[in-house]
Each structure stands twice: as C-alpha cells, then as structure tokens.
N, C-alpha and C positions, 0 to 999 in steps of 0.2 A: 580456267582459273592458275596462273603461276602461282606458286607460294615462294617466296626470299625466304630464305633460313640464314640466320643472323649465328654468328658466334659473337663470342671476346676472346680473343689470346689472354695471354698472362701480362703481355706490356702493352695492355688495353689498346689494342688494333681490333677494329669490327671484319670480320671474315663473312663474307655472301658467298653467294655459290659463283658469283659471277668473278668477284676481283676480291683485292684487298683495300681496305680503305683507314687512313691514316688517320692520326686520332682527330685533328682539328677538322675536318671533313664527318665526322661523324655525327653535328648534329644539324650539318646542311642535308646530309643524306637521310637522318631516320625523317626529317621534316617533310622532303618530298616521298617520303614509302609511309607516313601515315597522311599526308594531302591524297595520295593516289588510293589508298583506302578508305577513306572520309567519300569519294567522287565515285568509289565505285560500289557506297549504299544505295541500294533501292527505299524507294519508299514501303515496300513491305518490310525490308530488313528494317527501315527506321521504326516502322509500326510493331514488329515483333521485339526490341529492344524496349521500346515505350512501355508494351504491356510488361516485360519482363522486371519494367524496376516499379510501375506501379503494384506487380505481386508482391515484390521485395520490400516494398514502402507498404502494402497493406498489413504483411506476415511480422515485421517489424514493430506497426502500431501496436496489431493483437497484441504480440509478445510483452509491448510498454504496457498495454490497459491493465493485460494479468497480473504484472508484478504489481504496479498501482495498488490495484486493486487488495492484491495478497499482503501490500504494506499497511494500507489502510484497514484492513481488517487485520490484521496483526495488532497493529495499535489500541484498537477499539476493545477487541478482546483480552489483552492485557491491559489496560485500562478499566473495565468491567472486574475484571478476574479480581482484579488489588484491591476495586472499590469493596466488594460483594463482602472478601476477608474481612476487611476493616469493621462491618456492618456483622460481620459474624460475630465478633469477640462482642461489639458492644450490643447485642443483643444477648449473648450471655451471660454478660456480665449485667445487663439491665434485669435478666429475667433470675439468677442469683441476690442483687440485691432486691428484687422485690419480694421474693421469697423471706428473707432475712426481715423488712420493714413488714410485709406481712405478722410473722411470728412477732415482731417488736411491739406492733399495735396492738395485737395479742393479748401478751402479756400487761399491757397497759388498763386494756378496755377489760382485761378479767377471764377473757375466753377465747384461745388462740384460732377459731374460725371468722372471730367480728374482727380480726386485721384482714384473713385475706378476703373479707366482702369490703372492708374500705378501701384495699388495693383496690377489688378488680374495679369498683364504684370508679375511683381514679380514673385507672384504664378506660371505661366505658366513657368517663367525659371527655378525655383527651380523644377518643377512636370519634365522638360524633365533633368534636372540633377541625380535627381533622380529615374529615369527611366534608364538610363544607368549605375550608381552605384547598382542600387536596392539588386542587390544580396551580393555586398561585405558590405553595411552598412546598410541592414535592415534582409535580408531574412536568412544570415550566422547566424548571431549573436542570432536572434529569433528563431531560430532551434537548437543552438546548447545548447540555454537559456531552450527549454521545454524537449529537452534530457537530461539535466544535472538534471533538476527536476525531471525527470522520472524513473532517474538512482538512486536517492538519498535516 
C-alpha cells in the first residue's frame, strides 16, 4: 500500500510526493484522497475500528460513573457531617441543661437527687414516646433526607 505524504508550505500550498497542488485544488484533492482511503477499508478494519470506539466508550462511561459516584458521596458525607455537628451541639446543650434543671428541681424538692429522678423520669417517658413513633418522626425523615441528598 502506497502512502501519500502531504505537507503545507508557508504560502498555503499543499505539497505531495508527486506534485504541487494550488490552494483552490486542495479541498478537491483531499476529498479524493479521503474517499480513496475509505474505499480501502476492509470489513476487518471497520470491525476493528468499531471495537476501538466501543472500548473508548466503555472507558469513558466507567470514568463518568466514578466521577458521579464521587460527587454523590461527597455531597452525602458533607451533609451528614454538617448535621452531626449540629446534633452534637444540641446534645451538649441538652446535657448541660438537664443537669441544671435537675439541680434546680432538687433545690425546690429539698434533696438534689430528687431533681435527677424527676429529669430521668422525663427522659424515660420521652424515650417511650420516641420508641413508638420512631419510624414516623425519626427514621422516615432521615431516610428521605439521605435519599434526597444521594439523588441530588
């Protein structure tokens, strides 16, 4: 198979190994060469080209999937960390407030440990209510939040 070597001069003339082509004939000659090259492709070459394109498509799709997964994970983790930090602050506030209320109730009731019993009884009742309504109040909204963040 003969190869035709092209080069372009500074005055935009196309040089081949055979002759010099003027600028107005460049597109006509290139079309002829490309048409000749396409007619030279065999079914094996076109099948090989198809496999190469399919492989490139597969690699690109894989890389895109990895990047989408990374983005989704990043959004989800950052959202969870932000919410956990807020929950930690609320928990610390509740803990200190509980101790303060228990001591205050203890002063009112006459013995400090009575206040702690009252506060722990309140938490026991709150825990029982939360247990019965856990799915509706806690689990379902958190699940929906995670799914919403993941699909974003």
